[in-house]
C-alpha positions in Angstrom: -7.0 3.6 -34.3 -5.3 2.2 -37.5 -3.8 5.5 -38.6 -0.7 4.4 -37.2 -0.5 1.1 -39.1 -1.2 2.8 -42.3 1.2 6.0 -41.9 4.1 3.3 -40.7 3.3 1.1 -43.9 3.5 4.6 -46.2 6.8 5.1 -44.3 7.9 1.6 -45.2 7.3 2.2 -49.0 9.2 5.4 -49.0 12.3 4.4 -47.4 12.6 0.9 -49.1 12.0 2.5 -52.2 14.4 5.3 -51.7 11.5 7.9 -52.0 12.7 10.3 -49.1 14.1 13.4 -49.6 17.6 13.3 -49.1 18.2 17.0 -48.8 16.4 17.3 -45.9 16.8 13.7 -44.4 20.2 12.6 -45.5 21.5 9.6 -47.1 23.7 6.5 -46.7 27.1 7.0 -46.6 27.9 4.8 -49.5 24.7 5.9 -51.4 23.3 2.4 -51.3 19.9 2.1 -50.1 19.8 -0.5 -47.0 16.3 -0.1 -46.1 15.2 -3.6 -46.8 12.1 -5.0 -45.3 12.5 -6.9 -41.9 16.2 -5.6 -42.1 18.0 -3.6 -39.6 20.4 -0.9 -40.6 23.5 0.1 -38.7 23.2 3.8 -37.2 26.5 4.7 -38.5 25.8 4.0 -42.2 23.5 6.7 -42.5 24.5 10.3 -42.4 21.6 12.6 -41.2 21.2 16.3 -42.2 18.1 17.7 -40.3 16.7 14.9 -39.1 17.5 12.6 -35.6 16.6 9.0 -35.1 15.5 8.0 -38.7 17.6 5.0 -38.7 16.1 4.0 -34.9 12.6 4.5 -36.2 13.1 2.1 -39.2 14.9 -0.5 -36.8 12.2 -0.3 -33.9 8.8 0.0 -36.3 8.9 1.0 -40.0 11.1 -1.9 -41.2 8.4 -4.6 -40.4 5.1 -2.4 -41.5 5.0 -3.9 -45.1 1.9 -3.0 -47.2 0.5 -6.5 -46.7 0.8 -6.2 -43.0 -0.8 -3.0 -42.5 -3.6 -3.8 -45.6 -4.7 -6.4 -43.2 -4.9 -4.5 -40.0 -6.8 -1.4 -41.9 -8.9 -3.6 -44.1 -7.1 -2.1 -47.4 -5.4 -2.9 -50.6 -1.6 -3.0 -50.2 -1.1 -2.1 -53.9 -3.6 1.2 -52.7 -1.2 1.9 -50.0 2.1 1.6 -52.2 0.2 4.0 -54.7 -0.5 6.8 -52.4 3.3 6.2 -51.0 5.0 6.6 -54.4 2.5 9.5 -55.3 3.7 11.6 -52.2 7.4 10.4 -52.6 7.3 11.5 -56.5 5.7 15.3 -55.1 7.9 15.7 -52.2 9.2 18.0 -51.0 6.1 20.1 -52.3 3.7 17.9 -50.3 1.9 17.6 -47.0 0.9 14.8 -45.0 -2.0 16.5 -43.2 -2.8 15.7 -39.5 -6.1 17.1 -38.5 -6.6 17.0 -34.5 -8.7 13.5 -35.0 -5.8 11.4 -35.1 -5.2 12.3 -31.5 -8.3 11.9 -30.3 -8.3 8.5 -28.9 -6.9 6.7 -25.8 -3.3 6.3 -27.6 -3.6 9.2 -29.9 0.0 10.6 -29.3 1.7 7.7 -30.9 -0.6 7.6 -34.0 0.1 11.4 -34.2 3.6 11.1 -34.1 3.7 8.3 -36.9 1.6 10.4 -39.2 3.7 13.6 -38.8 6.9 11.3 -39.3 6.0 11.1 -43.0 6.6 14.9 -43.1 9.9 14.2 -42.0 10.8 11.3 -44.4 9.4 13.6 -47.4 11.1 17.0 -46.5 7.9 19.0 -46.7 8.7 20.3 -43.1 9.2 24.2 -43.2 9.2 23.8 -46.8 7.2 25.0 -49.9 3.8 23.3 -50.0 4.5 21.4 -46.8 4.1 22.1 -43.2 5.5 25.2 -41.2 5.0 26.7 -37.9 2.3 29.0 -37.4 3.5 33.0 -38.3 2.7 34.4 -35.0 0.3 37.1 -34.8 1.4 40.9 -33.2 -0.6 40.9 -30.2 -0.2 43.0 -26.8 0.5 41.9 -23.5 -1.7 42.6 -20.7 -0.1 44.5 -17.3 1.2 42.2 -14.4 -0.9 41.2 -11.7 1.6 40.1 -9.1 1.5 42.9 -6.5 -2.3 42.6 -6.5 -2.4 38.9 -5.7 -2.2 38.2 -1.8 -0.6 35.2 -0.3 -3.5 33.1 -0.2 -4.4 33.2 -3.7 -0.5 32.5 -4.8 -0.6 29.4 -2.2 -4.0 27.9 -4.0 -2.7 29.0 -7.5 -0.1 26.6 -7.5 -2.0 23.7 -5.9 -3.4 20.4 -7.9 -6.1 21.1 -10.5 -9.2 19.5 -10.2 -9.2 18.6 -14.1 -6.1 16.1 -13.0 -3.3 17.2 -15.1 -0.1 16.3 -13.8 -1.7 13.5 -11.8 0.2 10.4 -12.3 -2.2 8.7 -14.7 -2.5 12.5 -16.4 1.0 13.8 -17.7 -1.1 15.9 -20.1 2.2 17.5 -21.5 1.5 20.2 -23.9 4.4 21.6 -25.8 6.6 19.4 -23.8 5.6 21.0 -20.4 4.3 18.6 -17.9 0.6 19.3 -16.6 0.4 22.3 -18.8 -2.6 20.6 -21.4 -6.3 21.4 -19.9 -8.3 18.3 -19.1 -11.8 19.6 -19.0 -13.9 17.0 -19.2 -12.1 15.1 -16.3 -13.5 18.1 -14.1 -16.8 16.5 -13.8 -15.1 13.3 -12.3 -13.6 15.1 -9.5 -16.8 16.9 -8.9 -18.5 13.6 -8.6 -15.9 12.2 -6.3 -15.6 15.7 -4.3 -19.4 16.8 -4.3 -19.1 19.1 -1.9 -15.5 21.0 -2.9 -17.0 23.4 -5.6 -19.3 26.1 -3.9 -19.6 28.7 -6.4 -19.0 27.8 -10.3 -19.0 30.5 -13.1 -18.8 29.1 -16.7 -18.8 31.0 -20.3 -20.0 29.8 -23.5 -19.8 25.9 -22.2 -22.4 23.0 -22.7 -20.5 20.1 -21.3 -23.6 17.9 -20.5 -24.3 18.1 -24.4 -20.8 18.7 -25.5 -18.7 16.2 -23.6 -18.4 12.3 -23.9 -20.1 10.6 -20.9 -22.1 14.0 -20.8 -24.7 12.6 -18.0 -21.7 12.9 -15.5 -22.0 16.6 -16.0 -25.9 16.9 -15.4 -25.1 15.1 -12.3 -21.9 17.3 -11.2 -23.8 20.3 -11.7 -26.8 19.3 -9.9 -24.3 19.4 -6.7 -23.1 22.9 -7.2 -25.0 25.0 -4.7 -24.5 28.3 -6.6 -23.9 28.1 -10.6 -23.4 31.1 -13.0 -24.0 30.6 -16.6 -23.0 33.1 -19.1 -24.3 32.3 -22.8 -25.6 34.2 -25.7 -28.1 31.1 -26.1 -29.5 28.6 -23.5 -28.5 25.3 -23.9 -28.5 21.8 -21.8 -26.1 23.5 -19.3 -28.1 26.4 -18.5 -31.0 24.4 -17.2 -28.7 23.9 -14.2 -27.8 27.4 -13.5 -28.9 29.6 -10.5 -28.4 33.0 -12.5 -28.3 33.2 -16.3 -25.9 36.3 -17.4 -26.9 36.7 -21.0 -23.7 37.3 -23.1 -23.0 39.2 -25.9 -22.9 38.1 -29.4 -19.2 38.8 -29.8 -19.5 39.1 -33.9 -22.2 41.5 -33.4 -22.4 43.1 -30.3 -19.0 42.8 -28.1 -15.2 44.0 -28.9 -12.2 42.1 -28.8 -9.0 41.1 -30.7 -9.0 37.9 -32.3 -6.1 36.1 -33.9 -5.5 33.4 -36.3 -3.4 32.1 -39.4 -3.4 30.6 -42.7 -2.2 30.8 -46.3 1.4 32.0 -44.9 0.0 34.6 -43.1 -1.2 35.3 -39.3 -3.6 37.9 -38.4 -4.9 40.2 -36.0 -8.6 40.8 -36.2 -10.8 43.4 -34.4 -14.5 42.2 -33.7 -16.3 45.5 -33.1 -20.1 45.9 -32.7 -22.0 46.1 -35.9 -25.4 46.9 -34.1 -26.8 48.6 -31.1 -27.7 45.7 -28.1 -31.0 45.2 -27.9 -31.2 43.6 -24.6 -29.2 44.1 -21.4 -26.4 42.0 -22.5 -22.7 42.0 -21.3 -19.3 40.7 -22.6 -18.0 37.9 -20.3 -14.4 38.5 -20.7 -14.2 42.0 -19.8 -17.4 43.7 -18.9 -18.6 41.2 -16.4 -15.1 41.1 -14.7 -15.2 44.6 -14.0 -18.7 44.5 -12.7 -17.6 41.8 -10.7 -14.7 43.8 -9.5 -16.8 46.8 -8.6 -19.2 44.3 -6.1 -16.1 42.7 -4.6 -14.5 46.1 -3.7 -17.5 47.2 -1.9 -17.6 43.9 0.0 -14.2 45.0 1.0 -12.1 43.0 -1.5 -10.6 45.6 -3.9 -7.5 44.1 -5.1 -9.1 43.1 -8.5 -11.0 46.4 -9.2 -7.6 48.2 -8.0 -5.6 46.2 -11.0 -7.8 47.1 -13.6 -8.0 50.7 -12.7 -4.6 51.3 -11.7 -2.7 49.1 -14.3 -4.7 49.2 -17.5 -4.2 52.0 -19.5 -5.3 53.3 -22.9 -2.2 52.6 -25.1 -2.9 55.7 -27.1 -4.1 58.2 -24.9 -3.3 56.7 -21.2 -6.5 57.0 -20.2 -7.5 54.7 -17.2 -10.9 52.6 -17.2 -13.8 53.9 -15.0 -16.5 51.7 -16.5 -17.0 48.4 -18.0 -17.5 49.7 -21.5 -14.3 51.6 -20.9 -12.5 48.4 -19.7 -13.9 46.7 -22.6 -12.2 49.2 -25.0 -9.2 49.5 -23.3 -8.4 45.7 -23.2 -8.9 45.4 -26.8 -6.5 48.3 -27.7 -4.0 46.7 -25.6 -4.5 43.3 -27.1 -4.1 45.0 -30.7 -1.6 47.8 -29.8 1.4 46.2 -31.8 -0.6 46.4 -35.2 -1.2 49.9 -35.1 0.8 51.4 -32.1 4.4 51.5 -33.6 5.9 55.0 -33.9 8.1 55.7 -36.6 9.6 52.1 -36.8 7.9 49.9 -39.6 6.4 46.5 -37.9 6.4 43.1 -40.3 3.2 43.1 -42.7 0.5 45.5 -42.8 1.5 49.2 -41.9 -1.3 50.3 -40.0 -1.0 54.5 -39.0 -3.0 54.2 -35.6 -6.3 53.1 -33.9 -8.5 54.9 -35.9 -7.0 53.5 -39.2 -6.9 50.0 -37.4 -10.4 50.1 -36.8 -11.3 50.9 -39.9 -9.4 48.2 -41.8 -10.4 45.6 -39.1 -7.4 43.2 -39.4 -3.4 43.4 -39.6 -2.0 40.7 -42.1 1.4 39.7 -40.9 4.5 39.3 -43.1 4.2 36.2 -44.9 6.0 33.0 -43.6 9.5 32.2 -44.4 10.5 28.8 -45.7 13.3 26.6 -44.1 14.1 28.9 -40.9 14.2 25.8 -39.1 16.8 23.8 -41.4 20.3 23.9 -39.8 19.5 22.7 -36.8 17.1 25.4 -35.8 14.0 23.4 -35.0 12.7 23.9 -31.2 13.7 20.3 -30.1 16.6 19.3 -27.7 18.8 18.5 -30.6 17.8 21.4 -32.9 16.5 18.7 -35.3 13.7 17.3 -36.9 13.6 14.4 -34.3 12.4 10.9 -35.2 12.8 10.0 -31.4 11.8 12.7 -29.2 14.1 14.1 -27.0 11.2 16.1 -25.4 9.1 13.2 -24.7 11.7 11.4 -23.1 12.2 14.1 -20.7 8.7 14.5 -20.1 8.4 10.7 -19.4 11.4 10.8 -17.4 10.8 13.9 -15.1 6.8 12.6 -14.6 8.0 9.4 -13.6 10.5 10.8 -11.1 7.9 12.9 -9.5 6.0 9.4 -8.8 9.0 7.7 -7.8 8.2 5.5 -10.7 9.7 4.6 -13.9 8.9 5.7 -17.9 7.4 2.1 -18.8 5.2 2.1 -15.3 3.9 5.4 -16.4 2.6 4.3 -19.6 1.4 1.2 -18.4 -1.0 3.0 -16.0 -1.8 5.3 -18.8 -3.1 2.4 -20.8 -0.1 2.7 -23.8 1.6 -0.2 -25.1 4.9 1.0 -25.7 8.0 0.5 -23.6 11.7 1.3 -23.4 12.8 3.8 -26.3 9.2 3.1 -28.0 7.7 5.6 -25.3 9.4 8.8 -27.2 9.6 8.0 -30.8 6.6 7.0 -33.4 5.1 3.8 -33.3 1.8 2.0 -33.9 -0.3 1.0 -30.8 -3.5 -1.5 -31.3 -6.6 0.6 -30.8 -8.0 0.5 -26.9 -11.4 0.0 -27.0 -14.3 0.1 -24.4 -17.0 -2.7 -24.0 -16.7 -6.5 -24.3 -17.0 -7.6 -27.9 -19.6 -10.0 -27.0 -22.0 -7.8 -25.4 -20.9 -4.8 -27.5 -20.2 -6.3 -31.1 -20.2 -2.9 -33.3 -17.7 -0.2 -33.2 -19.3 3.2 -33.3 -17.6 5.9 -35.2 -18.4 9.5 -34.5 -17.9 11.8 -37.2 -18.5 15.5 -37.7 -21.1 17.0 -39.7 -20.2 19.8 -42.5 -22.5 22.4 -41.5 -22.6 21.4 -37.4 -19.1 20.3 -36.3 -19.3 21.5 -32.9 -23.3 20.9 -32.3 -24.0 24.7 -32.2 -26.3 25.2 -35.2 -28.5 22.6 -34.5 -31.5 25.2 -33.7 -31.4 26.6 -37.3 -34.0 25.6 -39.7 -31.4 25.6 -42.6 -28.8 23.3 -41.1 -31.7 21.0 -40.4 -32.8 21.1 -44.1 -29.3 20.5 -45.4 -28.4 17.6 -43.0 -28.4 15.7 -46.0 -25.3 17.0 -47.0 -23.7 15.0 -44.7 -22.6 11.4 -46.2 -25.6 8.9 -45.5 -27.9 11.4 -43.6 -31.3 12.9 -44.3 -33.0 16.2 -43.5 -34.4 17.0 -40.3 -33.3 13.9 -39.1 -30.9 11.8 -37.4 -29.9 8.6 -38.4 -27.1 5.5 -37.3 -25.7 4.4 -40.5 -25.2 0.6 -40.6 -23.9 -1.6 -43.2 -26.5 -3.8 -45.0 -25.1 -6.9 -44.1 -25.0 -6.2 -40.6 -28.6 -4.7 -40.9 -29.6 -8.0 -42.2 -28.6 -9.9 -39.7 -30.1 -7.9 -37.2 -33.2 -7.8 -39.0 -33.4 -4.0 -39.5 -34.5 -2.1 -42.6 -34.5 1.7 -43.5 -36.2 4.1 -40.8 -36.2 1.3 -38.0 -36.0 2.8 -34.7 -33.1 1.4 -32.6 -31.4 1.6 -29.2 -27.7 2.1 -29.4 -26.1 1.0 -26.0 -22.6 1.6 -24.8 -21.0 0.7 -21.4 -22.3 4.1 -20.4 -25.5 5.1 -22.0 -28.1 4.4 -24.2 -29.8 6.5 -27.0 -32.7 6.1 -29.9 -32.6 6.9 -33.2 -33.4 5.7 -36.9 -31.5 3.3 -38.8 -30.1 4.0 -42.5 -28.6 1.1 -44.4 -25.5 2.5 -46.0 -22.3 0.8 -47.8 -20.1 3.7 -46.7 -19.5 2.0 -43.4 -18.0 -1.5 -43.0 -19.2 -4.5 -41.6 -18.8 -4.4 -37.8 -18.9 -0.6 -37.6 -21.7 1.9 -37.3 -21.4 5.7 -37.8 -23.3 8.6 -36.7 -22.8 12.3 -37.5 -22.2 14.5 -34.3 -24.9 17.3 -33.5 -28.3 16.0 -32.6 -29.8 15.1 -29.7 -30.4 18.3 -28.1 -33.1 18.2 -25.3 -33.0 22.2 -24.2 -31.4 24.1 -27.2 -34.6 26.1 -28.8 -37.6 25.3 -30.5 -36.1 23.4 -33.5 -32.8 21.8 -31.9 -35.3 19.7 -29.6 -38.7 18.2 -30.3 -40.0 19.7 -27.3 -37.6 21.8 -25.5 -36.3 20.8 -22.2 -38.2 17.3 -22.4 -37.7 15.7 -26.0 -34.5 15.3 -28.3 -34.7 15.4 -31.8 -32.4 12.3 -32.4 -29.7 11.1 -30.1 -26.2 12.8 -28.9 -23.6 10.7 -29.3 -21.8 11.7 -26.3 -24.4 10.1 -24.1 -22.7 6.7 -25.2 -19.4 7.6 -25.7 -17.2 6.7 -22.6 -15.3 9.4 -21.2 -11.9 8.5 -21.7 -8.2 10.3 -22.7 -5.1 10.3 -24.3 -3.3 10.6 -21.4 0.1 11.9 -22.9 -1.5 15.0 -24.3 -4.6 15.3 -22.1 -7.1 15.1 -25.2 -10.4 13.7 -24.6 -11.2 10.9 -26.9 -14.0 10.7 -29.3 -12.5 9.1 -32.3 -11.2 5.8 -33.7 -14.0 3.8 -32.6 -12.6 3.4 -29.4 -16.1 2.8 -28.0 -18.2 -0.5 -28.6 -22.1 -0.6 -28.8 -24.9 -2.9 -29.6 -28.0 -2.3 -31.5 -31.4 -3.5 -30.9 -34.6 -2.6 -32.9 -37.3 -0.9 -30.9 -39.9 -0.7 -33.6 -40.4 -0.6 -37.4 -41.4 2.7 -39.0 -41.8 1.4 -42.6 
């Protein structure tokens, strides 16, 4: 992924042209800019304020990333890179370099993400007006401890190896600097295929991994081996076709009850989902009603611990009443989760002042007090040094700890996880060349999976309005699914608009129509994610259970991960494909 190259070049311009924010970052001791392209700086020459390691980042990485070098790597005009960097510098510190999750969703994404975020440090936008800030924490309650209800068998196995591979030698999956804390859902299929007899019973809620996970055919094979699979969903999908029992779930926005949190625009909020209509069918809320009903059945079979935990430990924070059925349990868990928003006695709480449950139910939401700026300035960042770190102490510790666990070294771990970094670069922002799957001769095109404006997660494909307005996606057409290819490449392949083509990768093949479009560069092809359902209603599929409408990108995307974070890969053109004409539709 070339994002790291571009971000390095922007940093290079900001530093060489003296556009860094001196209040946040600091300055040279003699006030003379020594950031000169290709030349190192002595660390003692620069006095940092709220940052740590800027000179190291410059010496090890940014000093060589001129706009000309990055321009060749990214196919961009060097002067355009300079214009963007200067515009950012002039707007600083009231500016933000926004980084979506996609930056990390490629095999070497951790370091691309670090380079992008380093720009916010250089610009002084961190924790500043108009810049980045830590999300304000929403007010939420805490459920009772279950420790005394967990038997020794559960305690032992609960600390065992996770089948998603987190914490394995080749999968540190370190979220928030904690090893093995990332969830690597897509990797579960690999374990299930390697150990086909391991899982005897499987329950899954609101999931559709055969469609939504890269190389989803693995999931179809894995699910076929499970003796007893229960799927809890409000709408049947491809995954539902492998279920032995389907438990219809509530559509929570209208039929269920729960507390939901979020943040934005300087505030956090806790909102209340509550039924807006009576349930038409026999549906249950999977997160509390189904678990209560299962607990009741387990108790009748001689395992009462779960029901005892629910019935004895959970109590209405307003009345003290204990639950006696699944509906009461649903209400009580919701009230516990939201209690800090409305149950506070005479002591005021930050943000909205809400007087009791009924007031909260009528309002439907609690808004926090606004974010305060610069709360981390002055060595108060949640890092080992207390500063914004260009050289990450947490990542250094993670790699060293993980390596020690396997009698290895950080460099060996990085090599095993397919990163290029060695030494100090393993815990600092830097550019890593994109990792591509597929031989370039056999698969000459880079495949770009992009999100639909209407259908980001593929859940709307059964709605007529989504299909009708598919033309709102750049280069797409209504009620269709197209592979966008540059006219230069199309001419070389003898392709015209509407031709039917096979798109093949190292893991699969899909069939769809071609759209000639200059919005993609030569050597790359692009396709919006969301079509290709074969079992998702009468509209999403041409023939339910048999024929898809278009192709599912995940059938050709290789199963891989940014292994430091455990993030599944989708972006950056990490999968190569070949294009073969099937027929002409002109």
